PyMOL Python script that loads the backbone (N, CA, C, O; Angstrom):
from pymol import cmd

cmd.read_pdbstr("""\
ATOM      1  N   MET A   1     145.615 107.200 100.392  1.00  0.00           N
ATOM      2  CA  MET A   1     146.637 105.963 100.393  1.00  0.00           C
ATOM      3  C   MET A   1     147.829 106.631 100.663  1.00  0.00           C
ATOM      4  O   MET A   1     148.036 107.791 100.307  1.00  0.00           O
ATOM      5  N   ASP A   2     148.713 105.863 101.352  1.00  0.00           N
ATOM      6  CA  ASP A   2     150.104 106.488 101.563  1.00  0.00           C
ATOM      7  C   ASP A   2     151.068 105.644 100.420  1.00  0.00           C
ATOM      8  O   ASP A   2     151.185 104.418 100.396  1.00  0.00           O
ATOM      9  N   THR A   3     151.617 106.445  99.639  1.00  0.00           N
ATOM     10  CA  THR A   3     152.561 105.770  98.684  1.00  0.00           C
ATOM     11  C   THR A   3     154.033 105.694  99.188  1.00  0.00           C
ATOM     12  O   THR A   3     154.819 105.122  98.432  1.00  0.00           O
ATOM     13  N   SER A   4     154.396 106.068 100.068  1.00  0.00           N
ATOM     14  CA  SER A   4     155.806 106.390 100.595  1.00  0.00           C
ATOM     15  C   SER A   4     156.353 104.825 100.883  1.00  0.00           C
ATOM     16  O   SER A   4     157.568 104.627 100.905  1.00  0.00           O
ATOM     17  N   ASN A   5     155.675 104.032 101.040  1.00  0.00           N
ATOM     18  CA  ASN A   5     156.353 102.545 101.406  1.00  0.00           C
ATOM     19  C   ASN A   5     157.153 102.054 100.395  1.00  0.00           C
ATOM     20  O   ASN A   5     158.260 101.590 100.668  1.00  0.00           O
ATOM     21  N   GLY A   6     156.722 102.097  99.219  1.00  0.00           N
ATOM     22  CA  GLY A   6     157.679 101.512  98.318  1.00  0.00           C
ATOM     23  C   GLY A   6     158.086 102.544  97.208  1.00  0.00           C
ATOM     24  O   GLY A   6     158.901 102.189  96.357  1.00  0.00           O
ATOM     25  N   TRP A   7     157.636 103.608  97.187  1.00  0.00           N
ATOM     26  CA  TRP A   7     157.913 104.758  96.295  1.00  0.00           C
ATOM     27  C   TRP A   7     158.628 106.008  96.633  1.00  0.00           C
ATOM     28  O   TRP A   7     158.980 106.851  95.808  1.00  0.00           O
ATOM     29  N   LEU A   8     158.842 106.068  98.080  1.00  0.00           N
ATOM     30  CA  LEU A   8     159.103 107.176  98.572  1.00  0.00           C
ATOM     31  C   LEU A   8     158.549 108.524  98.059  1.00  0.00           C
ATOM     32  O   LEU A   8     159.156 109.513  97.648  1.00  0.00           O
ATOM     33  N   GLY A   9     157.029 108.252  98.218  1.00  0.00           N
ATOM     34  CA  GLY A   9     156.142 109.307  97.707  1.00  0.00           C
ATOM     35  C   GLY A   9     155.507 110.101  98.932  1.00  0.00           C
ATOM     36  O   GLY A   9     156.091 110.635  99.875  1.00  0.00           O
ATOM     37  N   HIS A  10     154.188 110.030  98.658  1.00  0.00           N
ATOM     38  CA  HIS A  10     153.514 110.817  99.702  1.00  0.00           C
ATOM     39  C   HIS A  10     152.038 110.322  99.644  1.00  0.00           C
ATOM     40  O   HIS A  10     151.758 109.347  98.947  1.00  0.00           O
ATOM     41  N   LYS A  11     151.030 111.022 100.412  1.00  0.00           N
ATOM     42  CA  LYS A  11     149.771 110.503 100.587  1.00  0.00           C
ATOM     43  C   LYS A  11     148.872 111.098  99.392  1.00  0.00           C
ATOM     44  O   LYS A  11     149.032 112.262  99.025  1.00  0.00           O
ATOM     45  N   VAL A  12     148.007 110.328  98.857  1.00  0.00           N
ATOM     46  CA  VAL A  12     147.088 110.384  97.706  1.00  0.00           C
ATOM     47  C   VAL A  12     145.794 110.227  98.011  1.00  0.00           C
ATOM     48  O   VAL A  12     145.569 109.551  99.016  1.00  0.00           O
ATOM     49  N   LEU A  13     144.903 110.652  97.439  1.00  0.00           N
ATOM     50  CA  LEU A  13     143.488 110.541  97.481  1.00  0.00           C
ATOM     51  C   LEU A  13     143.021 109.353  96.086  1.00  0.00           C
ATOM     52  O   LEU A  13     143.362 109.450  94.907  1.00  0.00           O
ATOM     53  N   ILE A  14     142.179 108.312  96.704  1.00  0.00           N
ATOM     54  CA  ILE A  14     141.748 107.279  95.650  1.00  0.00           C
ATOM     55  C   ILE A  14     140.412 106.980  96.116  1.00  0.00           C
ATOM     56  O   ILE A  14     140.224 106.588  97.268  1.00  0.00           O
ATOM     57  N   ALA A  15     139.448 107.147  95.260  1.00  0.00           N
ATOM     58  CA  ALA A  15     138.104 106.997  95.303  1.00  0.00           C
ATOM     59  C   ALA A  15     137.854 105.538  95.497  1.00  0.00           C
ATOM     60  O   ALA A  15     138.143 104.801  94.555  1.00  0.00           O
ATOM     61  N   PRO A  16     137.318 104.976  96.671  1.00  0.00           N
ATOM     62  CA  PRO A  16     137.147 103.805  96.865  1.00  0.00           C
ATOM     63  C   PRO A  16     136.482 102.710  95.477  1.00  0.00           C
ATOM     64  O   PRO A  16     136.734 101.526  95.256  1.00  0.00           O
ATOM     65  N   GLN A  17     135.739 103.497  94.866  1.00  0.00           N
ATOM     66  CA  GLN A  17     135.023 102.712  93.576  1.00  0.00           C
ATOM     67  C   GLN A  17     136.458 102.242  92.624  1.00  0.00           C
ATOM     68  O   GLN A  17     136.446 101.190  91.985  1.00  0.00           O
ATOM     69  N   TRP A  18     137.436 102.994  92.632  1.00  0.00           N
ATOM     70  CA  TRP A  18     138.602 102.608  91.673  1.00  0.00           C
ATOM     71  C   TRP A  18     139.534 101.419  92.241  1.00  0.00           C
ATOM     72  O   TRP A  18     140.632 101.092  91.792  1.00  0.00           O
ATOM     73  N   ILE A  19     138.872 100.868  93.291  1.00  0.00           N
ATOM     74  CA  ILE A  19     139.763  99.472  93.812  1.00  0.00           C
ATOM     75  C   ILE A  19     138.982  98.636  93.366  1.00  0.00           C
ATOM     76  O   ILE A  19     137.751  98.601  93.347  1.00  0.00           O
ATOM     77  N   ASP A  20     140.085  97.653  92.842  1.00  0.00           N
ATOM     78  CA  ASP A  20     139.477  96.358  92.434  1.00  0.00           C
ATOM     79  C   ASP A  20     139.714  95.370  93.286  1.00  0.00           C
ATOM     80  O   ASP A  20     138.877  94.467  93.254  1.00  0.00           O
ATOM     81  N   GLU A  21     140.704  95.239  94.136  1.00  0.00           N
ATOM     82  CA  GLU A  21     140.727  94.171  94.918  1.00  0.00           C
ATOM     83  C   GLU A  21     141.755  94.789  95.989  1.00  0.00           C
ATOM     84  O   GLU A  21     142.525  95.725  95.776  1.00  0.00           O
ATOM     85  N   MET A  22     141.582  93.970  97.352  1.00  0.00           N
ATOM     86  CA  MET A  22     142.658  94.509  98.405  1.00  0.00           C
ATOM     87  C   MET A  22     142.950  93.001  99.101  1.00  0.00           C
ATOM     88  O   MET A  22     142.077  92.268  99.568  1.00  0.00           O
ATOM     89  N   SER A  23     144.208  92.757  99.059  1.00  0.00           N
ATOM     90  CA  SER A  23     144.738  91.793  99.830  1.00  0.00           C
ATOM     91  C   SER A  23     145.506  92.216 101.115  1.00  0.00           C
ATOM     92  O   SER A  23     146.616  92.747 101.157  1.00  0.00           O
ATOM     93  N   TRP A  24     144.729  91.891 102.113  1.00  0.00           N
ATOM     94  CA  TRP A  24     145.136  91.959 103.444  1.00  0.00           C
ATOM     95  C   TRP A  24     146.446  91.276 103.775  1.00  0.00           C
ATOM     96  O   TRP A  24     147.330  91.799 104.453  1.00  0.00           O
ATOM     97  N   THR A  25     146.487  90.348 103.365  1.00  0.00           N
ATOM     98  CA  THR A  25     147.522  89.160 103.763  1.00  0.00           C
ATOM     99  C   THR A  25     149.003  89.721 102.901  1.00  0.00           C
ATOM    100  O   THR A  25     150.121  89.443 103.333  1.00  0.00           O
ATOM    101  N   ASP A  26     148.827  90.382 101.882  1.00  0.00           N
ATOM    102  CA  ASP A  26     149.936  90.703 101.019  1.00  0.00           C
ATOM    103  C   ASP A  26     150.110  92.403 101.192  1.00  0.00           C
ATOM    104  O   ASP A  26     150.916  93.041 100.515  1.00  0.00           O
ATOM    105  N   SER A  27     149.233  93.004 102.196  1.00  0.00           N
ATOM    106  CA  SER A  27     149.315  94.438 102.048  1.00  0.00           C
ATOM    107  C   SER A  27     149.172  95.117 100.893  1.00  0.00           C
ATOM    108  O   SER A  27     149.761  96.195 100.813  1.00  0.00           O
ATOM    109  N   LYS A  28     148.411  94.673  99.809  1.00  0.00           N
ATOM    110  CA  LYS A  28     148.390  95.122  98.526  1.00  0.00           C
ATOM    111  C   LYS A  28     146.954  95.725  98.239  1.00  0.00           C
ATOM    112  O   LYS A  28     145.879  95.296  98.658  1.00  0.00           O
ATOM    113  N   VAL A  29     147.143  96.609  97.584  1.00  0.00           N
ATOM    114  CA  VAL A  29     145.633  97.320  96.732  1.00  0.00           C
ATOM    115  C   VAL A  29     145.865  97.139  95.424  1.00  0.00           C
ATOM    116  O   VAL A  29     146.979  97.396  94.967  1.00  0.00           O
ATOM    117  N   TYR A  30     144.806  96.652  94.596  1.00  0.00           N
ATOM    118  CA  TYR A  30     144.861  96.679  92.968  1.00  0.00           C
ATOM    119  C   TYR A  30     143.735  97.787  92.574  1.00  0.00           C
ATOM    120  O   TYR A  30     142.575  97.798  92.986  1.00  0.00           O
ATOM    121  N   LEU A  31     144.160  98.436  91.950  1.00  0.00           N
ATOM    122  CA  LEU A  31     143.483  99.693  91.322  1.00  0.00           C
ATOM    123  C   LEU A  31     143.067  99.727  90.078  1.00  0.00           C
ATOM    124  O   LEU A  31     143.758  99.157  89.233  1.00  0.00           O
ATOM    125  N   GLN A  32     142.026 100.301  89.740  1.00  0.00           N
ATOM    126  CA  GLN A  32     141.811 100.627  88.150  1.00  0.00           C
ATOM    127  C   GLN A  32     142.557 101.918  87.623  1.00  0.00           C
ATOM    128  O   GLN A  32     142.012 102.674  86.819  1.00  0.00           O
ATOM    129  N   LEU A  33     143.914 102.149  88.146  1.00  0.00           N
ATOM    130  CA  LEU A  33     144.428 103.082  87.860  1.00  0.00           C
ATOM    131  C   LEU A  33     145.843 102.611  87.512  1.00  0.00           C
ATOM    132  O   LEU A  33     146.326 101.561  87.934  1.00  0.00           O
ATOM    133  N   SER A  34     146.497 103.527  86.664  1.00  0.00           N
ATOM    134  CA  SER A  34     148.254 103.186  86.469  1.00  0.00           C
ATOM    135  C   SER A  34     148.996 103.539  87.742  1.00  0.00           C
ATOM    136  O   SER A  34     148.644 104.432  88.512  1.00  0.00           O
ATOM    137  N   ARG A  35     149.968 102.821  87.880  1.00  0.00           N
ATOM    138  CA  ARG A  35     150.983 103.196  88.887  1.00  0.00           C
ATOM    139  C   ARG A  35     151.414 104.433  88.660  1.00  0.00           C
ATOM    140  O   ARG A  35     151.613 105.229  89.577  1.00  0.00           O
ATOM    141  N   GLN A  36     151.628 104.752  87.211  1.00  0.00           N
ATOM    142  CA  GLN A  36     152.220 106.357  87.300  1.00  0.00           C
ATOM    143  C   GLN A  36     151.374 107.097  87.640  1.00  0.00           C
ATOM    144  O   GLN A  36     151.742 107.913  88.485  1.00  0.00           O
ATOM    145  N   ALA A  37     149.902 107.184  87.186  1.00  0.00           N
ATOM    146  CA  ALA A  37     149.062 108.012  87.681  1.00  0.00           C
ATOM    147  C   ALA A  37     148.899 108.298  89.039  1.00  0.00           C
ATOM    148  O   ALA A  37     148.616 109.446  89.381  1.00  0.00           O
ATOM    149  N   VAL A  38     149.078 107.161  90.075  1.00  0.00           N
ATOM    150  CA  VAL A  38     149.074 107.374  91.328  1.00  0.00           C
ATOM    151  C   VAL A  38     150.331 108.141  91.983  1.00  0.00           C
ATOM    152  O   VAL A  38     150.249 108.978  92.882  1.00  0.00           O
ATOM    153  N   LYS A  39     151.486 107.699  91.368  1.00  0.00           N
ATOM    154  CA  LYS A  39     152.718 108.287  91.500  1.00  0.00           C
ATOM    155  C   LYS A  39     152.719 109.898  91.332  1.00  0.00           C
ATOM    156  O   LYS A  39     153.243 110.659  92.144  1.00  0.00           O
ATOM    157  N   ASP A  40     152.019 110.314  90.100  1.00  0.00           N
ATOM    158  CA  ASP A  40     151.846 111.644  89.916  1.00  0.00           C
ATOM    159  C   ASP A  40     150.725 112.379  90.407  1.00  0.00           C
ATOM    160  O   ASP A  40     150.435 113.509  90.013  1.00  0.00           O
ATOM    161  N   ALA A  41     150.068 111.701  91.309  1.00  0.00           N
ATOM    162  CA  ALA A  41     148.927 112.427  91.863  1.00  0.00           C
ATOM    163  C   ALA A  41     149.115 113.525  92.834  1.00  0.00           C
ATOM    164  O   ALA A  41     150.130 113.607  93.526  1.00  0.00           O
ATOM    165  N   PRO A  42     148.153 114.355  92.885  1.00  0.00           N
ATOM    166  CA  PRO A  42     148.685 115.569  93.897  1.00  0.00           C
ATOM    167  C   PRO A  42     148.559 115.104  95.150  1.00  0.00           C
ATOM    168  O   PRO A  42     147.660 114.372  95.563  1.00  0.00           O
ATOM    169  N   PRO A  43     149.806 115.696  95.971  1.00  0.00           N
ATOM    170  CA  PRO A  43     149.790 115.173  97.550  1.00  0.00           C
ATOM    171  C   PRO A  43     148.503 115.454  97.994  1.00  0.00           C
ATOM    172  O   PRO A  43     147.807 116.286  97.412  1.00  0.00           O
ATOM    173  N   TYR A  44     148.089 114.789  99.050  1.00  0.00           N
ATOM    174  CA  TYR A  44     147.107 115.148 100.081  1.00  0.00           C
ATOM    175  C   TYR A  44     147.557 115.273 101.554  1.00  0.00           C
ATOM    176  O   TYR A  44     148.181 114.462 102.238  1.00  0.00           O
ATOM    177  N   GLU A  45     147.136 116.352 101.829  1.00  0.00           N
ATOM    178  CA  GLU A  45     147.368 116.878 103.473  1.00  0.00           C
ATOM    179  C   GLU A  45     146.391 116.343 104.279  1.00  0.00           C
ATOM    180  O   GLU A  45     145.231 116.718 104.108  1.00  0.00           O
ATOM    181  N   VAL A  46     146.661 115.506 105.156  1.00  0.00           N
ATOM    182  CA  VAL A  46     145.777 114.983 106.116  1.00  0.00           C
ATOM    183  C   VAL A  46     144.928 115.831 106.779  1.00  0.00           C
ATOM    184  O   VAL A  46     143.739 115.598 106.998  1.00  0.00           O
ATOM    185  N   SER A  47     145.638 116.982 107.155  1.00  0.00           N
ATOM    186  CA  SER A  47     144.997 118.182 108.142  1.00  0.00           C
ATOM    187  C   SER A  47     144.499 118.951 107.252  1.00  0.00           C
ATOM    188  O   SER A  47     143.888 119.848 107.833  1.00  0.00           O
ATOM    189  N   GLY A  48     144.440 119.074 106.046  1.00  0.00           N
ATOM    190  CA  GLY A  48     143.935 119.786 105.125  1.00  0.00           C
ATOM    191  C   GLY A  48     142.455 119.727 104.833  1.00  0.00           C
ATOM    192  O   GLY A  48     142.164 118.531 104.826  1.00  0.00           O
ATOM    193  N   LYS A  49     141.417 120.435 104.598  1.00  0.00           N
ATOM    194  CA  LYS A  49     140.003 120.152 104.080  1.00  0.00           C
ATOM    195  C   LYS A  49     139.931 120.164 102.387  1.00  0.00           C
ATOM    196  O   LYS A  49     140.385 120.995 101.600  1.00  0.00           O
ATOM    197  N   LEU A  50     139.198 118.945 102.147  1.00  0.00           N
ATOM    198  CA  LEU A  50     139.087 118.872 100.759  1.00  0.00           C
ATOM    199  C   LEU A  50     137.746 119.583 100.342  1.00  0.00           C
ATOM    200  O   LEU A  50     136.656 119.341 100.860  1.00  0.00           O
ATOM    201  N   ASP A  51     137.982 120.521  99.306  1.00  0.00           N
ATOM    202  CA  ASP A  51     136.810 121.089  98.954  1.00  0.00           C
ATOM    203  C   ASP A  51     136.363 120.710  97.339  1.00  0.00           C
ATOM    204  O   ASP A  51     136.914 119.771  96.766  1.00  0.00           O
ATOM    205  N   ARG A  52     135.606 121.302  96.855  1.00  0.00           N
ATOM    206  CA  ARG A  52     134.980 120.763  95.575  1.00  0.00           C
ATOM    207  C   ARG A  52     135.996 121.122  94.360  1.00  0.00           C
ATOM    208  O   ARG A  52     136.017 120.531  93.280  1.00  0.00           O
ATOM    209  N   GLU A  53     136.679 122.004  94.669  1.00  0.00           N
ATOM    210  CA  GLU A  53     137.909 122.300  93.284  1.00  0.00           C
ATOM    211  C   GLU A  53     138.895 121.296  93.676  1.00  0.00           C
ATOM    212  O   GLU A  53     139.495 120.809  92.718  1.00  0.00           O
ATOM    213  N   ASP A  54     139.276 120.781  95.025  1.00  0.00           N
ATOM    214  CA  ASP A  54     140.032 119.715  94.977  1.00  0.00           C
ATOM    215  C   ASP A  54     139.571 118.455  94.436  1.00  0.00           C
ATOM    216  O   ASP A  54     140.308 117.741  93.757  1.00  0.00           O
ATOM    217  N   GLU A  55     138.263 118.133  94.742  1.00  0.00           N
ATOM    218  CA  GLU A  55     137.934 116.927  94.401  1.00  0.00           C
ATOM    219  C   GLU A  55     137.777 116.847  92.794  1.00  0.00           C
ATOM    220  O   GLU A  55     137.928 115.746  92.265  1.00  0.00           O
ATOM    221  N   ILE A  56     137.509 117.869  92.078  1.00  0.00           N
ATOM    222  CA  ILE A  56     137.261 117.822  90.737  1.00  0.00           C
ATOM    223  C   ILE A  56     138.789 117.947  90.140  1.00  0.00           C
ATOM    224  O   ILE A  56     138.827 117.762  88.923  1.00  0.00           O
ATOM    225  N   ALA A  57     139.871 118.183  90.671  1.00  0.00           N
ATOM    226  CA  ALA A  57     141.024 118.278  90.086  1.00  0.00           C
ATOM    227  C   ALA A  57     141.499 116.631  90.299  1.00  0.00           C
ATOM    228  O   ALA A  57     142.074 116.052  89.378  1.00  0.00           O
ATOM    229  N   ILE A  58     141.238 116.017  91.452  1.00  0.00           N
ATOM    230  CA  ILE A  58     141.628 114.630  91.729  1.00  0.00           C
ATOM    231  C   ILE A  58     140.909 113.789  90.258  1.00  0.00           C
ATOM    232  O   ILE A  58     141.540 113.120  89.440  1.00  0.00           O
ATOM    233  N   TYR A  59     139.624 114.040  90.260  1.00  0.00           N
ATOM    234  CA  TYR A  59     139.007 113.154  89.285  1.00  0.00           C
ATOM    235  C   TYR A  59     139.395 113.445  87.728  1.00  0.00           C
ATOM    236  O   TYR A  59     139.177 112.655  86.809  1.00  0.00           O
ATOM    237  N   LYS A  60     140.033 114.776  87.596  1.00  0.00           N
ATOM    238  CA  LYS A  60     140.630 115.239  86.078  1.00  0.00           C
ATOM    239  C   LYS A  60     142.058 114.594  86.142  1.00  0.00           C
ATOM    240  O   LYS A  60     142.566 114.272  85.067  1.00  0.00           O
ATOM    241  N   HIS A  61     142.674 114.401  87.171  1.00  0.00           N
ATOM    242  CA  HIS A  61     144.011 113.910  87.058  1.00  0.00           C
ATOM    243  C   HIS A  61     144.004 112.570  86.596  1.00  0.00           C
ATOM    244  O   HIS A  61     144.686 112.166  85.653  1.00  0.00           O
ATOM    245  N   TYR A  62     142.983 111.678  87.479  1.00  0.00           N
ATOM    246  CA  TYR A  62     142.874 110.310  86.879  1.00  0.00           C
ATOM    247  C   TYR A  62     142.080 109.928  85.699  1.00  0.00           C
ATOM    248  O   TYR A  62     141.945 108.776  85.289  1.00  0.00           O
ATOM    249  N   GLY A  63     141.430 111.274  85.051  1.00  0.00           N
ATOM    250  CA  GLY A  63     140.832 110.933  83.905  1.00  0.00           C
ATOM    251  C   GLY A  63     139.433 110.276  83.964  1.00  0.00           C
ATOM    252  O   GLY A  63     138.888 109.639  83.063  1.00  0.00           O
ATOM    253  N   ARG A  64     138.886 110.594  85.382  1.00  0.00           N
ATOM    254  CA  ARG A  64     137.676 109.822  85.659  1.00  0.00           C
ATOM    255  C   ARG A  64     136.633 110.989  85.513  1.00  0.00           C
ATOM    256  O   ARG A  64     136.935 112.178  85.614  1.00  0.00           O
ATOM    257  N   PRO A  65     135.373 110.509  85.265  1.00  0.00           N
ATOM    258  CA  PRO A  65     134.169 111.495  85.185  1.00  0.00           C
ATOM    259  C   PRO A  65     133.797 111.892  86.596  1.00  0.00           C
ATOM    260  O   PRO A  65     133.702 111.031  87.471  1.00  0.00           O
ATOM    261  N   ILE A  66     133.558 113.339  86.872  1.00  0.00           N
ATOM    262  CA  ILE A  66     132.755 113.921  87.969  1.00  0.00           C
ATOM    263  C   ILE A  66     131.738 113.046  88.219  1.00  0.00           C
ATOM    264  O   ILE A  66     131.051 112.763  87.237  1.00  0.00           O
ATOM    265  N   TYR A  67     131.415 112.473  89.394  1.00  0.00           N
ATOM    266  CA  TYR A  67     130.209 111.672  89.706  1.00  0.00           C
ATOM    267  C   TYR A  67     128.994 112.492  90.125  1.00  0.00           C
ATOM    268  O   TYR A  67     127.941 111.882  90.308  1.00  0.00           O
ATOM    269  N   ARG A  68     129.038 114.010  90.319  1.00  0.00           N
ATOM    270  CA  ARG A  68     128.024 114.572  90.590  1.00  0.00           C
ATOM    271  C   ARG A  68     128.319 116.172  89.845  1.00  0.00           C
ATOM    272  O   ARG A  68     129.435 116.673  89.703  1.00  0.00           O
ATOM    273  N   PRO A  69     127.290 116.655  89.520  1.00  0.00           N
ATOM    274  CA  PRO A  69     127.394 117.920  88.775  1.00  0.00           C
ATOM    275  C   PRO A  69     127.658 119.117  89.733  1.00  0.00           C
ATOM    276  O   PRO A  69     127.272 119.071  90.901  1.00  0.00           O
ATOM    277  N   ALA A  70     128.256 120.084  89.273  1.00  0.00           N
ATOM    278  CA  ALA A  70     128.561 121.158  90.034  1.00  0.00           C
ATOM    279  C   ALA A  70     127.402 121.880  90.730  1.00  0.00           C
ATOM    280  O   ALA A  70     126.325 121.988  90.146  1.00  0.00           O
ATOM    281  N   GLY A  71     127.527 122.215  91.558  1.00  0.00           N
ATOM    282  CA  GLY A  71     126.150 123.066  92.488  1.00  0.00           C
ATOM    283  C   GLY A  71     125.597 121.980  93.387  1.00  0.00           C
ATOM    284  O   GLY A  71     124.947 122.339  94.369  1.00  0.00           O
ATOM    285  N   VAL A  72     125.792 120.638  93.148  1.00  0.00           N
ATOM    286  CA  VAL A  72     124.961 119.798  93.949  1.00  0.00           C
ATOM    287  C   VAL A  72     125.866 119.275  95.270  1.00  0.00           C
ATOM    288  O   VAL A  72     126.848 118.549  95.111  1.00  0.00           O
ATOM    289  N   GLU A  73     125.562 119.581  96.155  1.00  0.00           N
ATOM    290  CA  GLU A  73     126.122 119.626  97.634  1.00  0.00           C
ATOM    291  C   GLU A  73     126.186 118.041  97.691  1.00  0.00           C
ATOM    292  O   GLU A  73     125.334 117.368  97.112  1.00  0.00           O
ATOM    293  N   PHE A  74     127.215 117.477  98.400  1.00  0.00           N
ATOM    294  CA  PHE A  74     127.336 115.864  98.807  1.00  0.00           C
ATOM    295  C   PHE A  74     126.320 115.294  99.400  1.00  0.00           C
ATOM    296  O   PHE A  74     125.751 114.269  99.024  1.00  0.00           O
ATOM    297  N   GLU A  75     125.958 116.249 100.773  1.00  0.00           N
ATOM    298  CA  GLU A  75     124.532 115.788 101.223  1.00  0.00           C
ATOM    299  C   GLU A  75     123.396 115.221 100.525  1.00  0.00           C
ATOM    300  O   GLU A  75     122.792 114.171 100.741  1.00  0.00           O
ATOM    301  N   THR A  76     123.210 116.170  99.593  1.00  0.00           N
ATOM    302  CA  THR A  76     121.924 115.915  98.739  1.00  0.00           C
ATOM    303  C   THR A  76     122.198 114.984  97.414  1.00  0.00           C
ATOM    304  O   THR A  76     121.256 114.545  96.755  1.00  0.00           O
ATOM    305  N   ALA A  77     123.604 114.712  97.072  1.00  0.00           N
ATOM    306  CA  ALA A  77     123.906 113.741  96.116  1.00  0.00           C
ATOM    307  C   ALA A  77     123.823 112.211  96.549  1.00  0.00           C
ATOM    308  O   ALA A  77     123.536 111.307  95.765  1.00  0.00           O
ATOM    309  N   VAL A  78     124.099 112.046  97.838  1.00  0.00           N
ATOM    310  CA  VAL A  78     124.088 110.785  98.222  1.00  0.00           C
ATOM    311  C   VAL A  78     122.660 110.503  99.047  1.00  0.00           C
ATOM    312  O   VAL A  78     122.192 111.292  99.868  1.00  0.00           O
ATOM    313  N   PRO A  79     122.093 109.298  98.691  1.00  0.00           N
ATOM    314  CA  PRO A  79     120.827 109.147  99.333  1.00  0.00           C
ATOM    315  C   PRO A  79     121.043 108.922 100.875  1.00  0.00           C
ATOM    316  O   PRO A  79     122.105 108.386 101.191  1.00  0.00           O
ATOM    317  N   ARG A  80     120.253 109.232 101.769  1.00  0.00           N
ATOM    318  CA  ARG A  80     120.212 108.914 103.068  1.00  0.00           C
ATOM    319  C   ARG A  80     119.674 107.744 103.486  1.00  0.00           C
ATOM    320  O   ARG A  80     118.606 107.483 102.932  1.00  0.00           O
ATOM    321  N   LEU A  81     120.070 106.922 104.307  1.00  0.00           N
ATOM    322  CA  LEU A  81     119.347 105.869 104.810  1.00  0.00           C
ATOM    323  C   LEU A  81     118.568 106.105 106.191  1.00  0.00           C
ATOM    324  O   LEU A  81     117.903 105.196 106.688  1.00  0.00           O
TER     325      LEU A  81
END
""", "prot")
cmd.dss("prot")
cmd.show_as("cartoon", "prot")
cmd.util.cbc("prot")
cmd.orient("prot")
């Protein structure tokens, strides 16, 4: 998510399950997070690689439980269709 439009901020990561609603006509996203938490979120560099430590830090920042235990790789945590 790019916060620079209204807050002169930066890009941050938001998990899709934290989105309550999206309004394409109003260009708004309604989240299950406070504005301050998003403003204070660690910046995300698009060219950077997201690793497990980064993922844990993001969940901790937002006060969300980690959705998969340590040591479980993403490919094995998500059922394949």
